[in-house]
Backbone as a ProteinNet text record, in pm:
[ID]
protein_1_A
[PRIMARY]
XXXXXXXXXXXXXXXXXXXXXXXXXXXXXXXXXXXXXXXXXXXXXXXXXXXXXXXXXXXXXXXXXXXXXXXXXXXXXXXXXXXXXXXXXXXXXXXXXXXXXXXXXXXXXXXXXXXXXXXXXXXXXXXXXXXXXXXXXXXXXXXXXXXXXXXXXXXXXXXXXXXXXXXXXXXXXXXXXXXXXXXXXXXXXXXXXXXXXXXXXXXXXXXXXXXXXXXXXXXXXXXXXXXXXXXXXXXXXXXXXXXXXXXXXXXXXXXXXXXXXXXXXXXXXX
[TERTIARY]
100.1	18.7	90	47.5	140.5	141.1	275.3	313	323.1	235.6	224.7	297.9	395.3	480.6	412.5	410.7	369.4	446.5	508.7	614.1	543.1	599.2	562.3	655.8	608.4	720.6	792.6	896.5	1000.7	930.3	820.8	743.6	669.7	669.4	589.4	466.2	384.6	257.7	208.2	94.5	41.4	-95.3	-179.9	-347.1	-357.1	-445.5	-476.1	-613	-639.3	-771	-751.4	-853.8	-824.9	-984.3	-986.5	-1122.4	-1125.9	-1248.2	-1287.2	-1439.4	-1399	-1535.2	-1620	-1719.6	-1826.4	-1764.8	-1751.7	-1693.8	-1530.2	-1477.5	-1324.9	-1297.4	-1161.4	-1125.9	-1002.9	-973.4	-832.4	-790.6	-715.2	-666.7	-622.1	-643.1	-567.8	-462.5	-432.4	-268.6	-254.5	-130.8	-108.3	17.5	68	167.8	231.1	328.1	399.9	391.9	277.8	260.9	111.6	58.9	-77.6	-159.3	-296.4	-363	-487.9	-572.8	-705.8	-772.4	-887.2	-953.2	-1104.4	-1120.2	-1274.3	-1326.6	-1465.9	-1543.2	-1620.3	-1613.6	-1652.1	-1795.3	-1805.7	-1919.2	-1915.8	-2024.8	-2034.9	-2041.2	-2049.4	-2068.7	-1981.9	-1952.6	-1874.3	-1845.1	-1766.5	-1736	-1580	-1535	-1404.2	-1368.7	-1276.2	-1226.9	-1113.1	-1115.7	-1023.3	-999.8	-877	-826.4	-942.6	-1013.4	-1102.9	-1249.6	-1249.2	-1391.2	-1454.5	-1557.4	-1627.2	-1714.7	-1711.5	-1792.7	-1858.2	-1963	-2025.4	-1964	-1887.8	-1805.2	-1893.9	-1936.7	-2025.4	-1996	-2062.8	-2042.5	-2017	-1936.3	-1900.4	-1842.1	-1800.8	-1744.1	-1558.2	-1542.3	-1387.2	-1313.3	-1209.5	-1150.4	-999.8	-937.7	-818.8	-733	-647.5	-580.9	-433	-385.4	-258.2	-155.8	-42.6	62.3	47.6	60.8	59.5	-67.8	-164.4	-321.5	-373.8	-390.4	-456.5	-585.6	-611.2	-732.5	-773	-877.6	-906.5	-1032	-1051.4	-1170.6	-1248.5	-1375.1	-1468.1	-1562.9	-1563.8	-1643.9	-1781.9	-1905.8	-2023.6	-2076.7	-2033	-2070.4	-1924.8	-1939.1	-1831.9	-1788.3	-1705.3	-1647.2	-1532.2	-1557.1	-1423.2	-1386	-1269.9	-1227.9	-1092.3	-1089.1	-983.6	-868.2	-734.6	-669.2	-543.7	-529.3	-440.7	-339.6	-214.7	-102.6	-3.9	74.6	151.8	241.3	353.8	462.9	394.3	420.7	374.3	490.6	594.8	697.7	679.2	586.6	558.8	499.6	424.7	373.1	475.9	470.6	573.9	536.6	638.6	615.9	496	459.5	327.4	231.3	198.1	70.1	76.8	205.3	184.8	149.7	177.2	162.7	18.8	-12.4	-115.4	-272.4	-228.3	-347.4	-348.1	-257.3	-249.8	-236.2	-146.4	-154.4	-236.5	-295	-386.7	-523.3	-574.2	-689.8	-720.1	-604.2	-613.2	-511.7	-530.3	-431.3	-426.2	-562.2	-594.3	-651.2	-683.1	-746.9	-883.5	-952.6	-1095.9	-1172.4	-1298.6	-1405.9	-1480	-1529.6	-1647.7	-1751	-1819	-1980.9	-1981.1	-1943.5	-1929.3	-2060.9	-2117	-2251.4	-2230.2	-2310.8	-2290.2	-2210.7	-2202.3	-2095.2	-1943.8	-1952.1	-1777.2	-1751	-1857.5	-1811.8	-1782	-1869	-1835.8	-1681.4	-1655.6	-1529.8	-1429.2	-1424.7	-1330.6	-1318.1	-1434.1	-1425.3	-1314.9	-1384.6	-1295.5	-1149.5	-1129.4	-950.8	-903.8	-973.3	-909	-905.4	-994.5	-988.2	-872.6	-837.6	-744.5	-576.1	-580.7	-476.3	-446.7	-546.9	-522.2	-456.7	-516.1	-485.9	-315.3	-280.7	-148.8	-51.7	-108.6	-18.3	-0.5	-115.4	-94.8	-30.5	-18.3	32.7	168	282.8	367.6	452.2	478	550	621	690.9	773.9	693.9	558.8	506.5	389.9	378.1	318.8	347.6	468.9	478	411.5	424	360.2	199.4	160.8	14.2	-58	27.3	-24.6	-25.6	96.4	121.9	-8.6	-54	-135.8	-255.7	-311.1	-450.6	-437.7	-342	-345.6	-384.5	-327.4	-355.9	-516.4	-563.6	-716.1	-803.9	-762.3	-834.4	-827.3	-714.1	-717.7	-822.4	-813.8	-921	-1048.3	-1078	-1230.2	-1260.2	-1169.5	-1202.2	-1211.5	-1080.5	-1102.1	-1222.6	-1309.9	-1412.7	-1538.1	-1510.5	-1629.1	-1652.1	-1520.5	-1509.1	-1561.9	-1559.4	-1628.2	-1781.9	-1844.8	-2000.6	-2035.4	-1984.9	-2011.2	-2131.3	-2255.4	-2378.3	-2440.5	-2505.4	-2550.4	-2707.8	-2765.2	-2920.8	-2978.2	-3089.9	-3136.8	-3232.2	-3276.4	-3346.5	-3336.5	-3465	-3448.8	-3363.9	-3374.9	-3334.1	-3173	-3114	-2979.7	-2944.4	-3021.3	-2999.6	-2996.6	-3067.8	-3079.7	-2949.3	-2912.9	-2767.7	-2660.5	-2662	-2551.8	-2538	-2639.9	-2638	-2585.1	-2644.5	-2583.7	-2446.4	-2403.6	-2238.8	-2160.5	-2210.7	-2134.8	-2112.4	-2225.6	-2207.4	-2128.9	-2143.7	-2057.7	-1915.2	-1864.5	-1737.3	-1683.2	-1803	-1785.7	-1854.1	-1887.6	-1929.3	-1875.1	-1739.8	-1659.9	-1681.5	-1729.8	-1757.1	-1888.2	-1886.4	-2026.7	-2142.7	-2193.5	-2288.4	-2425.2	-2497.6	-2649.7	-2718.4	-2855	-2940.9	-2935.5	-2889.3	-2874	-2750.7	-2627.3	-2518.9	-2543.6	-2619.5	-2635	-2715.5	-2824.5	-2901.7	-2846.2	-2781.1	-2691.4	-2588.5	-2523.3	-2448.7	-2536.2	-2657	-2765	-2809.5	-2824.3	-2906.1	-3057.2	-3081.8	-3227.6	-3275.3	-3408.3	-3409.9	-3398.2	-3360.8	-3345.2	-3466.1	-3602.2	-3711.6	-3723.4	-3683.2	-3685.5	-3566.9	-3457.6	-3333	-3422.1	-3478.3	-3525.1	-3604.1	-3698.2	-3804.8	-3759.5	-3659.4	-3611.3	-3544	-3450.4	-3402	-3474.6	-3578	-3664.1	-3765	-3800.7	-3862.6	-3786.4	-3640.4	-3574.4	-3513.3	-3505.1	-3438.6	-3511.1	-3621.8	-3709.2	-3669.7	-3560.3	-3516.4	-3466.4	-3443.2	-3370	-3228.9	-3169.3	-3021.5	-2956.4	-2983.9	-2929.4	-2952.5	-3079.2	-3070.2	-2976.1	-2965.3	-2883.2	-2751.7	-2692.6	-2560.9	-2538.3	-2630.9	-2638.2	-2620	-2673	-2642.4	-2517	-2475.9	-2338.9	-2225.4	-2223.9	-2134	-2167.5	-2268.4	-2292.2	-2236.3	-2267.7	-2213.3	-2070.9	-2009	-1847	-1804.1	-1858	-1841.3	-1838.2	-1953.9	-1968.1	-1865.7	-1819.4	-1701.9	-1564.1	-1541.3	-1412.5	-1418.4	-1566.3	-1553.5	-1534.2	-1544	-1552.9	-1425.6	-1337.8	-1217.9	-1088.9	-1098.4	-1006.3	-1014	-896.4	-884.5	-898.5	-937	-934.2	-1027.8	-984.6	-1062.5	-1190.8	-1301.6	-1441.5	-1417.6	-1362.6	-1346.6	-1259.1	-1186.4	-1108.1	-1209.5	-1284.3	-1410	-1501.9	-1541.9	-1636	-1586.4	-1452.3	-1379.7	-1387.9	-1346.2	-1325	-1425.7	-1550.5	-1700.5	-1753.5	-1714.5	-1766.7	-1846.2	-1828.8	-1913.9	-1824.4	-1869.6	-1783.9	-1791.2	-1890.8	-1881.7	-1903.5	-1861.9	-1924.8	-2038.9	-2116.9	-2246.7	-2335.4	-2330.1	-2407.4	-2362.6	-2244.1	-2229.2	-2314	-2300.7	-2351.6	-2494.3	-2577.5	-2706.8	-2736.9	-2672.2	-2687.3	-2679.8	-2575.9	-2539.7	-2644.7	-2711.8	-2800.8	-2920.3	-2993.5	-3093.3	-3100.5	-2992.8	-2987.9	-2967.9	-2856.4	-2834.7	-2892.8	-2945.1	-3026.8	-2935.4	-2797.8	-2739.6	-2614.3	-2524	-2407	-2304.1	-2196.9	-2073.8	-2019.9	-1974.3	-1912.9	-1988.6	-2105.5	-2172.1	-2158.7	-2181.1	-2174.4	-2057.3	-1948.4	-1807	-1789.7	-1819	-1791.5	-1890.2	-2002.8	-2073.3	-2012	-1979.3	-1931.1	-1779.3	-1708.2	-1592.3	-1579.4	-1671.5	-1651.6	-1711
-115.6	5.6	113.8	224	346.7	431.8	459.9	520.4	668.4	764.6	909.1	988.9	1060.5	1133.9	1280.5	1304.4	1437	1515.5	1643	1702.2	1788.7	1780.9	1853	1956.7	2077.2	2182.1	2107.9	2168.9	2127.1	2099.2	2143.8	2117.6	2010.5	1935.1	1785.2	1811.6	1924.8	1915.9	2036.3	1984.3	2060.9	2042.8	2151.2	2158.4	2239.1	2175.1	2232	2201.7	2263.7	2257.3	2165.8	2069.6	1977.8	1975.3	2023.8	2031.7	1945.2	1894	1763.7	1800.5	1815.3	1846.4	1694.2	1716	1617.6	1512.6	1388.7	1299.3	1267.9	1355.6	1337.5	1211	1147.7	1023	1047.9	1015.8	1008.1	855.5	822.8	666.8	622.6	495.8	427.9	446.6	481.9	513.5	491	523.6	513.5	609.7	651.8	743.3	682.5	767.4	723.7	811.7	889.5	977.2	952.7	1013.6	983.1	1113.4	1106.8	1183.3	1203.6	1328.2	1314.2	1400.5	1350.3	1410	1431.1	1569.1	1607.4	1691.2	1630.2	1663.2	1824.4	1905.1	2054.1	2059	2003.3	2011.7	1901.5	1887.8	1785.1	1659.6	1545	1416.9	1328.5	1229.6	1123.2	1010.2	916.7	789.4	780	710.8	709.9	548.9	505	353.5	339.3	293.3	249	130.3	44.8	-61.2	-183.4	-141.8	-237.4	-199	-118.8	-108.9	47.1	39.5	178	235.3	366.6	463.2	565.6	619.5	740.5	855.1	937.9	1066.8	1196	1264.7	1383.5	1464.1	1564.4	1683.3	1611.7	1650.7	1628.9	1462.5	1416	1279.6	1306.1	1195.8	1222.1	1073	1090.7	977.3	974.1	890.7	882.9	806.6	826.1	732.1	687.5	588.7	558.8	520.9	556.5	539.8	383.2	382.2	268.4	210.7	286.7	220.8	279	185.7	214.8	265.6	394.7	455.1	527.5	574.8	624.3	706.8	818.1	900.8	933.9	907.1	948.7	1044	1160	1284.3	1265.9	1244.9	1232.3	1399.3	1508.3	1624.9	1716.9	1849.7	1944.1	1875.9	1817	1775.6	1854.3	1926.4	1993.8	1950	1911.9	1838.5	1930.5	1934.7	1963.7	1871.8	1861.9	1763.7	1811	1731	1739.5	1629.5	1665.3	1572.9	1604.9	1481.5	1525.8	1382.6	1399.2	1297.8	1269.2	1139.4	1121.9	1141.4	1159.6	1233.8	1351.2	1419.6	1544.5	1544.8	1414.5	1384.2	1315.6	1339.5	1288.9	1113.1	1036.6	884.9	860.3	931.6	889.9	905	1011.5	1035.7	959	927.9	821.9	687.3	637.4	506.5	511.1	614.9	600.1	660	741.4	795.2	722.4	779.4	766.4	580.7	526.2	374.8	309.6	332.6	254.1	283.7	379.3	409.4	386.5	404	393.2	327.8	191.1	72.7	91.5	86.3	88.8	223.5	224.1	369.3	357.1	469.5	488.7	559.4	551.4	644.1	679.7	780.4	830.9	924	908.8	1027.7	1082.6	1232.8	1277.4	1337.8	1333	1400.3	1579.4	1634.9	1775	1838.6	1804.4	1841.6	1801.6	1691.7	1659.4	1733.9	1732.2	1807.1	1961	2019.5	2150.6	2185.7	2083.3	2074.2	2092.6	1993	1963.5	2072.8	2129.6	2246.6	2373.5	2393.8	2493.2	2492.1	2342.4	2304.8	2333.3	2289.8	2306.6	2445.6	2539.9	2678.1	2742	2669	2746.5	2689.2	2577.7	2539.5	2607	2669.4	2748.7	2881.3	2934.2	3081.2	3033.2	2957.4	2931.2	2914.5	2852.3	2828.4	2973.1	3076.7	3189.6	3316.9	3270.4	3404.7	3341.3	3345.9	3274.4	3348.7	3277.2	3321	3219.1	3225.8	3129.1	3032.5	3033.6	2936.9	2847.6	2878	2806.2	2661.1	2621.4	2455.6	2413.4	2462.6	2408.2	2410.1	2525.5	2528.8	2418.4	2393.6	2298.8	2141.2	2119.1	1975	1944.8	2059.7	2056.4	2037.6	2122.7	2097.4	1939.6	1915.2	1773.4	1666.2	1682.8	1601.7	1599.3	1734.5	1767.9	1700.5	1696.2	1650.9	1489	1443.1	1283.3	1255	1359.4	1321.7	1321.9	1421.5	1388.6	1305.1	1262.1	1139.1	1021.8	1007.1	869	871.1	963.2	973.3	942.1	1010.4	968.8	837.2	773.9	624.4	519	586.4	518.2	483.7	599.9	632.5	656	562.4	582.5	556.4	509.3	457	613.5	606.7	714.6	702.8	775	793.8	926.1	967.3	1097.6	1075	988	964.5	1067	1111.4	1209.1	1177.1	1023.7	975.8	1007	964.4	967	1098.8	1224.8	1339.8	1387.6	1347.1	1385.3	1324.4	1225.2	1164.2	1213.7	1284.3	1353.8	1507.5	1548.5	1660.8	1666	1554.5	1531.8	1503.7	1415.2	1386	1508.9	1576.9	1710.8	1772.5	1810.9	1887.8	1843	1700.4	1614.7	1688.9	1702.5	1724.6	1867.3	1966.3	2098.3	2184	2144.2	2220.3	2352.2	2347.8	2459.5	2579.8	2555.1	2639.4	2732.9	2851.5	2942.5	2896.6	2773.3	2715.6	2758.5	2786.7	2816.9	2731.8	2696.4	2630.3	2667.9	2784.2	2843.3	2778.8	2786.9	2721.7	2543.3	2512.7	2372.8	2342.2	2439.8	2426.2	2414.8	2557.8	2580.1	2465.7	2390.1	2283	2142	2156.3	2018.4	2064.2	2213.7	2266.5	2270.9	2270.4	2259.2	2394.7	2413.7	2535.1	2503.5	2614	2590.7	2544.9	2604.2	2540.7	2371.8	2316.2	2189.2	2123.9	2183.6	2093.2	2089.4	2184.9	2193.3	2086.9	2099.7	1949.6	1829.1	1788.5	1685.9	1653.7	1710.7	1694.5	1674.1	1765	1757	1641	1599.6	1465.4	1341.4	1343	1216.1	1248.7	1353.4	1373.5	1453.8	1499.9	1573.4	1722.9	1756.7	1907.5	1947.7	2090.3	2129.4	2138.7	2124.4	2138.9	2245.3	2345.3	2436.4	2416.8	2376.8	2314.7	2195.2	2099.4	1973.3	2029.9	2140.1	2195.4	2255.4	2333.1	2365.1	2297.5	2164.3	2044.1	2016.7	1982.6	1930.5	2027.4	2152.1	2244.5	2264.1	2279.6	2274.7	2126.7	2020.3	1890.8	1907	1959.5	1948.6	2065.5	2175.5	2270.4	2246.1	2144.7	2089.5	1998.5	1927.7	1824.4	1911.2	2018.4	2076.2	2192	2202.2	2285.8	2191.6	2071.3	1971.7	1923	1885.5	1796.6	1874.1	2017.4	2090.7	2218.3	2299	2440.3	2554.2	2522.1	2620	2741.8	2869.9	2961.8	2955.9	3015.2	2995.8	3063.2	3186.1	3245.8	3134	3078.6	2969	2854.2	2802.6	2699	2773.4	2888	2932.3	2930.6	2967.6	2965	2847.1	2762	2602.3	2539.6	2557.7	2491.3	2568.3	2695.5	2743.1	2876.3	2934.1	3057	3187.2	3268.2	3403.3	3489.2	3489.5	3591.4	3519.6	3579.2	3518.2	3542.3	3640.1	3667.1	3558.9	3515.9	3425.8	3298.6	3255.3	3141.2	3114.1	3219.4	3219.1	3199.7	3289.3	3268.5	3090.5	3080.4	2922.4	2814	2837.5	2757.1	2757.4	2864.7	2896.2	2818.6	2860.6	2792.7	2636.9	2577	2424.4	2379.3	2429.5	2371.5	2444.8	2568.6	2636.1	2703.5	2720.1	2776.6	2856.6	2916.7	2988	2893.2	2885.1	2799.5	2815.5	2933.5	2929.4	2879	2869.5	2793.7	2641.8	2617.3	2464.1	2420.2	2481.8	2434.6	2422.2	2527	2518.6	2395	2368.1	2268.1	2138.3	2114.6	1966.6	1957.2	2065.7	2039.7	2007.6	2083.9	2049.7	1920.5
-5	3.2	-1.9	-57.1	-79.3	53.1	110.8	188.6	156.5	208.2	170.6	297.8	240.9	324.1	375.2	499.9	513.7	610.1	569.4	601.4	722.3	822.1	939	976.2	1050.1	1107.5	1199.9	1257.3	1338.9	1468.6	1502.7	1619.8	1605.5	1504	1486.8	1509.1	1490	1488	1361.4	1289.6	1195	1173.4	1187.2	1174.1	1022.5	971.5	840	777.1	677.8	616.7	501.1	476.5	342.9	278.3	186.1	79.3	-14.1	-17.5	-130.9	-198.4	-324.1	-397.6	-429.1	-471.8	-487.5	-593.3	-531.4	-614.7	-613.1	-537.3	-504.7	-427.8	-459.7	-412.9	-350.3	-220.9	-186.1	-176.3	-256.9	-278.4	-134.4	-135.6	3.2	24.8	142.1	179.8	306.5	366.3	488.7	517.6	651.4	656.3	799.7	846	952.1	1058.6	1092.1	1177.1	1208.5	1329.2	1358	1281.4	1266.7	1208.2	1292.7	1312.6	1345.1	1246	1174.6	1066	1131.9	1109.8	1174.7	1060.3	1039.5	946.5	967.7	912.6	939.9	868	747.3	682.9	563.5	486.2	390.1	422.2	308.9	360	251.6	289.3	228.1	321.4	266.5	338.8	360.9	494.7	489.8	520.5	473.8	500.4	573.9	698.1	785.6	779	736.5	759.2	712.5	631.4	526.9	581.6	675.6	743.1	703.1	641	558.2	697.6	673.6	757.7	711.6	737.3	676.7	761.2	672	712.1	703.3	803.8	801.6	899.5	942.1	1031.1	1167.8	1202.1	1353.7	1368.9	1250.3	1241.4	1280.9	1334.7	1367.9	1346.8	1282	1238	1311.3	1389.4	1469.7	1375	1306.5	1218.9	1282.6	1326.8	1370.1	1259.2	1292.2	1207.3	1119.8	991.4	895.3	899.8	892.8	907.8	771	698.5	554.1	562.7	484.4	475.7	342.1	317.1	186.1	220.6	140.1	177.4	20.2	51.6	-75.9	-46.2	-130.8	-105.1	-170.6	-108.7	-176.1	-204.6	-125.8	-168.7	-105.7	-134.4	-100.6	39.3	94.4	192.7	282.4	371.8	417.9	551.8	576	685.1	748.1	872.6	958.9	974.4	946.1	970.5	1066.8	1166.9	1261.5	1256.3	1214.8	1190.4	1331.5	1378.6	1462.9	1478.4	1535.4	1593.7	1702.1	1752.8	1885.8	1970.4	1921.2	2020.3	2075.1	2024.6	2100.5	2233.8	2258.5	2375.7	2488.9	2603.3	2682.2	2691.4	2746.9	2773	2831.8	2952.4	3019.1	2940.5	2874.5	2779.9	2686.2	2598.2	2495.4	2553.5	2665.3	2701.4	2769.7	2848.6	2946.1	2852.5	2741	2659.4	2524.8	2433.9	2297.7	2284.1	2325.3	2307.4	2359.5	2474.4	2558.9	2510.1	2451.9	2419.1	2260.6	2200.2	2040.5	1989.2	2017.7	2001.2	1835.5	1786.6	1626.1	1582.7	1449.9	1407.6	1463.7	1487.7	1542.6	1447.7	1438	1386	1504.4	1500.1	1639.7	1568.7	1582.3	1555.7	1699.4	1700.4	1841.2	1877.8	2012.6	2052.7	2077.4	2076.9	2053.6	2133.1	2269.2	2384.4	2343.4	2313.1	2289.7	2156	2044.6	1908.1	1949.7	2054.1	2096.7	2123.4	2239.1	2305.8	2202.9	2109.7	2001.2	1923.6	1886.9	1803.1	1865.8	1973.6	2060.4	2090.9	2083.9	2100.8	1966.9	1868.9	1720.9	1703.9	1747.3	1735.7	1775.3	1893.6	1996.5	1935.1	1861.1	1808.1	1681	1594	1481.1	1526.9	1655.5	1687.5	1721.7	1783.1	1839.2	1701.2	1602.8	1454.7	1427.1	1420.8	1346.5	1450	1549.1	1658	1729	1682.9	1718.5	1848.6	1941.9	2051.5	2122.3	2209.8	2300.4	2364.6	2369.9	2441.1	2336.1	2208.6	2124.4	2122.7	2138.2	2132.1	2285	2384.3	2496.7	2471.3	2421.9	2405.7	2314	2196.7	2090.7	2178.3	2243.6	2302.2	2398	2502.5	2582.3	2509.5	2384.7	2331.8	2263.8	2216.7	2164	2270.1	2390.7	2492.6	2536.8	2522.8	2575.5	2445.3	2330.1	2227.1	2234.7	2273.1	2284.2	2394.3	2509.4	2605.2	2588.6	2493.3	2478	2380.2	2271.3	2170.2	2282.4	2386.7	2454.5	2520.9	2592.4	2660.7	2570.9	2459.6	2362.6	2303.2	2285	2244.5	2344.2	2475.3	2575.7	2603.3	2517.6	2518.2	2379.4	2282.1	2151.8	2093.3	2162.1	2113.8	2052.3	1952.4	1869.3	1870	1941.5	1947.9	1980.8	1943	1983.3	2056.9	2168.7	2254.3	2371.3	2427	2523.4	2643.7	2660.2	2783.4	2780.3	2669.4	2645.7	2656.7	2593.9	2603.4	2749	2827.1	2972.5	3035.1	2980.3	3060.1	2989.8	2879.1	2836.2	2915.5	2900.2	2987.5	3135.4	3188.9	3349.3	3335.4	3256.2	3241.9	3212.5	3127.2	3092.3	3195.8	3264.6	3381.9	3506.7	3524.7	3625.1	3600.2	3481.9	3411.4	3405.2	3403.5	3355	3465.3	3614.1	3683.2	3727.1	3724.5	3728.3	3649.9	3502.6	3404.9	3461.6	3387.8	3413.9	3308.2	3331	3249.6	3262.6	3156.5	3172.8	3097.3	3109.6	3018.2	2877.4	2848.6	2701.3	2638.4	2737.5	2681.9	2637.7	2724.5	2695.9	2577.7	2577	2456	2318.3	2337.1	2206.5	2167.5	2239.5	2211.5	2154.3	2221.5	2174.1	2042.6	2031	1888	1911.4	2031.7	2078.6	2159.1	2168.5	2247.8	2409.5	2481.7	2622.6	2699.4	2646.8	2716.8	2701.4	2570.4	2533.5	2651.3	2651.2	2744.7	2877.7	2943.5	3085.1	3095.2	2990.9	2995.1	2976.6	2896.8	2895.6	3023.3	3071.7	3198.4	3308.8	3322	3432.9	3418.2	3292	3287.4	3348.8	3332.2	3360.9	3503.5	3547.8	3676.2	3785.2	3747.2	3830.1	3875.2	3819	3852	3713.6	3712.6	3585.3	3595.3	3491.2	3471.3	3548.5	3590.2	3694.2	3812.6	3826.8	3999	4002.1	3916.9	3923.9	3940.7	3848.9	3872.1	3989.3	4043	4198.9	4294.6	4295.4	4375.3	4371.3	4265.3	4239.3	4294.1	4295.2	4328.6	4475.3	4538.4	4675.4	4775.2	4690.3	4761.2	4778.9	4663.7	4660.6	4747.5	4782.9	4871.4	5017	5032.9	5160.2	5210.8	5110	5128.1	5172.1	5089.7	5106.3	5219.3	5273.4	5396.3	5524.9	5518	5614.4	5608	5502.8	5499.7	5457.7	5447.7	5429.2	5499	5501.5	5570.3	5463	5361.3	5237.2	5276.4	5238.7	5261.9	5190.1	5228	5157.7	5011.4	4991.6	4884.7	4786.2	4820.9	4748.3	4699.3	4799.4	4787.3	4669.4	4695.2	4599.2	4456.9	4447.5	4332.9	4269.8	4338.4	4279.2	4236.6	4312.3	4263.4	4140.5	4097.2	4002	4002.6	4128.4	4150.3	4112.3	4051.8	4020.5	4130.4	4213.3	4328.2	4467.4	4587.9	4717.9	4739.6	4727.9	4746.2	4667.7	4531.6	4491.3	4532.5	4569.3	4650.7	4772.7	4868.2	4978.3	4971.6	4872.2	4839.1	4815.1	4710.9	4683	4787.2	4873.5	4986	5071.3	5123.5	5211.9	5179	5025.1	5001.3	4996.4	4985.9	5010.3	5159.6	5209.6	5342.1	5437.5	5438.7	5529.8	5632.4	5615.4	5673.6	5596.4	5665.1	5592.1	5578.3	5477.7	5475.8	5610.8	5688.9	5801	5909.4	5930	6025	6002.8	5884.1	5844.5	5876.9	5831.8	5904.6	6026	6097.4	6264.7	6311	6255.6	6318.3	6299.7	6154.6	6134.7	6172.3	6197.8	6243.5	6386.3	6472.9	6615.1	6627.5
[MASK]
++++++++++++++++++++++++++++++++++++++++++++++++++++++++++++++++++++++++++++++++++++++++++++++++++++++++++++++++++++++++++++++++++++++++++++++++++++++++++++++++++++++++++++++++++++++++++++++++++++++++++++++++++++++++++++++++++++++++++++++++++++++++++++++++++++++++++++++

């Protein structure tokens, strides 16, 4: 099978756009580096080691070295291609993440949350490539690790369905991992591509509370744990669990616990 050589910059990382017109074919080939192909728009098919997959928006192919693959475009297909040498990752990242999670090439159809995370990381990488400074290499390596983490987690929950129960589960799982971010129902709705009221209804039907109520429960539960088990200042705990201001944190805490964080700490530490 044809070995296709890809010249990378000295830093060993390159993110670029690959455009394919209707009917274009990229013949079967392999290369000596890793590639991540992300479909921005259009439709086509990709063949990975003799297995064929539908390639469309938010599809991702992670291609390991010397894995045979080809691409056929059924309509205008625009891809972002992230090519990198495995040596840009340290040995722990290679063995614990890259090799263990992706022993062979993988195809993923990302859910809306994972797709949004991946798009944001790719935007950051494009910025770093065009705005050179002494920290670009570190930033690019960090973003590759984050991308691999997103893909590894997606591969563990790769069932594709539009059922409301799965949407509710995805919302809950996303908040479990992103509770420290300034999330709103609108943010979640935008990532799912549906209205905020629909998001609230889906989640409430499944968990008997709104997403924001659940988010508050997560944050306050962690805050209680930190108040009891650590000596961290309350302002530090407020920051760690995702609140921007102390008054907002105090109000949320008192609404759920029925006492202030200070009083809760004193009662439970005594």
